[in-house]
MIDOKE-943770 format. One record per atom (N, C-alpha, C, O): residue in one letter; x, y, z. Coordinates in steps of 0.001 Angstrom, whole numbers, padded with zeros to 6 digits, always signed. Example, Ala and Ser with C-alpha at 12.3 -4.5 7.8 and 13.67 -1.06 7.14 Angstrom:
BEGIN
A+013190-005690+007800/A+012300-004500+007800/A+013200-003300+007800/A+014236-003319+008465/S+012850-002250+007080/S+013670-001060+007140/S+012900+000030+007870/S+013409+001138+008039/
***
This chain:
BEGIN
M-032934-038548-030419/M-032320-039950-031264/M-031145-040586-030298/M-030683-039961-029343/S-030708-041954-030685/S-030097-042847-029782/S-029925-044289-030046/S-030932-044983-030182/G-029305-044562-030091/G-028270-046044-030313/G-028008-047245-029475/G-028630-047320-028415/K-027481-047849-029677/K-027838-048910-028390/K-026957-048978-027830/K-026885-050013-027167/S-025776-048015-027711/S-025544-047536-026750/S-025686-047487-025014/S-026870-047650-024720/G-024674-047279-023593/G-025640-046361-022923/G-025332-045572-022353/G-025379-045446-021129/M-024673-044365-023708/M-025113-043385-024280/M-025780-042485-025069/M-025733-042840-026247/L-026600-041093-024837/L-027944-041342-025472/L-027285-039879-025991/L-027174-038978-025160/A-026935-039704-027109/A-027110-038051-028667/A-028162-037335-028093/A-029106-037854-027497/I-027902-035477-028375/I-029617-035326-028375/I-029008-034001-029988/I-028232-033110-029643/Y-029270-034027-030933/Y-028356-032848-031699/Y-029388-031767-032091/Y-029111-030858-032874/E-030917-031960-031342/E-031563-030497-031769/E-031094-029084-030373/E-030891-028904-029172/S-031154-028426-031713/S-030753-027421-030996/S-031885-026974-029838/S-032972-027427-030194/R-032023-026077-028297/R-032312-026033-027534/R-034210-024929-028129/R-035288-024723-027571/E-033841-024705-028946/E-035279-023705-029488/E-036121-025325-030460/E-037351-025317-030417/E-035641-026215-031024/E-035994-026817-031326/E-036912-027857-030499/E-038041-028244-030803/L-036042-028248-029239/L-036676-029267-028163/L-037068-028360-027412/L-036919-028805-026273/D-037830-026493-027316/D-038495-025753-026930/D-039910-026262-027615/D-041006-026508-027112/T-039328-026330-029248/T-040767-026122-029168/T-041405-027947-029839/T-042515-027950-030372/L-040920-028798-029776/L-041089-030010-029319/L-041954-030415-028056/L-043052-030969-028006/F-041182-030000-027132/F-041984-030027-025418/F-042615-028932-025405/F-042320-028174-024481/D-043926-028363-026622/D-044172-027107-025789/D-045180-027612-024638/D-045084-028755-024190/A-045988-026856-024260/A-046502-026477-022741/A-047636-026826-022871/A-048176-026795-021765/A-048448-027217-023799/A-049544-028122-023814/A-048621-030007-023881/A-048684-030782-022927/F-048075-030244-024843/F-047485-031672-024284/F-046305-031753-023059/F-046129-032916-022695/M-045796-031152-022631/M-045996-030992-021045/M-047050-030472-019954/M-046449-029525-019447/K-047646-030520-019648/K-048884-030239-019203/K-049605-031840-019327/K-049589-032405-018233/E-050053-032438-020131/E-050614-032952-020123/E-049830-034754-020026/E-050312-035870-019833/H-048591-034291-020247/H-047841-035393-020106/H-047025-035900-019043/H-046778-037065-018735/T-046564-034563-018419/T-045466-034606-017297/T-046368-034443-016413/T-047583-034644-016415/N-044865-033636-014837/N-045481-032903-014013/N-044780-031847-014304/N-043842-031619-013541/F-044948-031121-015186/F-044262-029945-015978/F-044834-028927-016296/F-044915-029166-017501/Q-045401-027766-016153/Q-045883-026673-016926/Q-045394-026637-018341/Q-045997-026941-019370/T-043590-025995-018092/T-042783-026547-019234/T-041634-027116-019627/T-040954-027598-018720/F-041121-027218-021001/F-039705-027861-020929/F-039012-027632-020049/F-038486-028484-019333/E-038840-025929-019909/E-037443-025627-018473/E-037235-025976-018123/E-036129-026481-017935/E-038702-026053-017447/E-038941-026089-015893/E-037950-028202-015369/E-037148-028586-014518/F-038949-029042-016852/F-038885-029838-017028/F-036283-029686-016637/F-035707-030217-015687/C-035970-029300-017151/C-034843-028865-017629/C-034576-029198-015936/C-034185-030216-015365/F-034987-027812-015421/F-033997-027106-014505/F-034125-028219-012653/F-033653-028124-011520/S-035200-029293-013528/S-035526-030465-012284/S-034769-031660-012359/S-034956-032507-011485/T-033867-031888-013345/T-033416-032630-013358/T-032283-032764-012119/T-031688-031764-011717/A-032044-034105-011556/A-030950-034747-010852/A-029324-034702-011813/A-028158-034357-011618/V-029829-035054-012469/V-028622-034479-013494/V-028353-033546-014088/V-029221-033009-014775/F-027274-033119-014036/F-026443-031592-014783/F-026957-032459-016248/F-027177-033648-016476/I-027010-031329-016999/I-027688-031635-018269/I-026730-030003-019181/I-026601-028906-018637/D-026537-030140-019719/D-026295-028741-020106/D-027041-028832-021707/D-026386-029266-022654/W-027938-028544-021811/W-029630-028587-022347/W-029388-027218-023311/W-030235-026783-024091/G-027562-026421-023008/G-027929-024702-023838/G-026687-025313-025201/G-026245-024603-026104/A-026425-026495-025015/A-024836-026953-025671/A-025795-027602-027077/A-026879-028172-027196/D-024430-027033-028237/D-025277-027092-029713/D-025584-029128-029570/D-026536-029688-030115/F-024602-029790-028794/F-024262-031193-029489/F-024264-032071-027579/F-023226-032400-027006/I-025390-032214-027112/I-025044-032779-025922/I-025411-034290-025895/I-026355-034762-026528/V-024391-035152-024927/V-023976-036202-024692/V-024785-036503-023432/V-025145-035486-022839/A-025205-037817-022814/A-024810-038733-021797/A-025620-039332-021337/A-026759-039002-021668/P-025449-040675-020208/P-025746-041841-020274/P-027239-041448-019986/P-028021-040813-019278/R-027057-042309-021074/R-029154-042726-021131/R-029806-042885-019819/R-030763-042312-019299/A-028622-044297-019237/A-029262-044029-017353/A-029906-042439-017135/A-030965-042348-016514/A-029420-041531-017518/A-029239-040661-016447/A-030589-039463-017695/A-031454-038979-016966/F-030737-039144-018844/F-032194-039287-019349/F-033095-040043-018790/F-034083-039659-018164/D-032836-040898-018963/D-033974-042001-018095/D-034447-041982-016815/D-035654-041806-016649/H-033690-042138-015835/H-034081-041251-015196/H-034540-039787-014997/H-035770-039737-015000/C-034256-039196-014913/C-035333-037297-015682/C-036791-037128-015784/C-037618-036314-015375/V-036792-038507-016682/V-038364-039110-017385/V-039162-039816-015682/V-040143-039471-015023/Q-038554-040455-015588/Q-039099-041674-014635/Q-039838-040839-013689/Q-039206-039960-013104/G-041224-041002-013429/G-041410-040362-012238/G-042208-039346-012328/G-043142-039260-011531/R-041955-038129-013560/R-041908-037013-013695/R-042717-036942-015131/R-042998-035915-015749/T-043016-038309-015499/T-043789-037494-016503/T-044563-039015-017391/T-044288-040052-016787/R-045187-039171-018300/R-045601-040724-018201/R-045067-041620-019061/R-045677-042436-019752/F-043555-041381-018968/F-042786-042117-020025/F-042013-042973-018623/F-041940-042754-017414/E-041529-044007-019531/E-040512-044845-018446/E-038721-044232-019492/E-037855-043971-018657/T-038300-044063-020704/T-037463-043541-020974/T-037621-042016-022293/T-038540-041528-022951/W-035946-041714-022091/W-036769-040163-022544/W-036282-040959-024072/W-035054-041040-024037/D-036654-041374-024969/D-036737-042465-025987/D-038193-042091-026017/D-038661-041313-026849/E-038855-042656-025114/E-040318-042772-025566/E-041730-041473-025493/E-042778-041236-026095/M-040730-040766-024076/M-040861-040012-024263/M-040838-038413-025717/M-041806-037709-026006/Y-040035-038361-026051/Y-039191-038118-027621/Y-040308-038481-028029/Y-041232-037687-027853/A-040538-039524-028565/A-041301-040659-030060/A-041926-039904-029496/A-041465-038769-029379/A-043322-040244-028877/A-044124-039651-028328/A-044267-037534-028847/A-044981-036984-029685/A-043288-036987-027926/A-043821-035056-029055/A-043027-034994-030260/A-042733-033929-030803/Q-042574-036475-030807/Q-042874-035870-032675/Q-043440-036092-033151/Q-043747-035539-034207/K-044148-037450-032465/K-045699-037987-033424/K-046868-037038-032745/K-048013-037453-032928/K-046708-035628-031869/K-047738-034679-031585/K-048269-034207-033168/K-049171-033379-033295/
***
């Protein structure tokens, strides 16, 4: 979920993110087999296990660019919600 600011907030639990970004989605749309691999590959430290995650939008976008079919976290998130 995001607003128009430079920050991005994620309210989902880790379990919800794991369900949303299941192995089938990750294999089809990213360079990773699992969401866990994606989390460990990020150049920016993000505590994915936190109850509330707020990070600079650019950091999340950087995580998906070149490693997924998407240009932004919002695009990746929206595609996962549609599946």
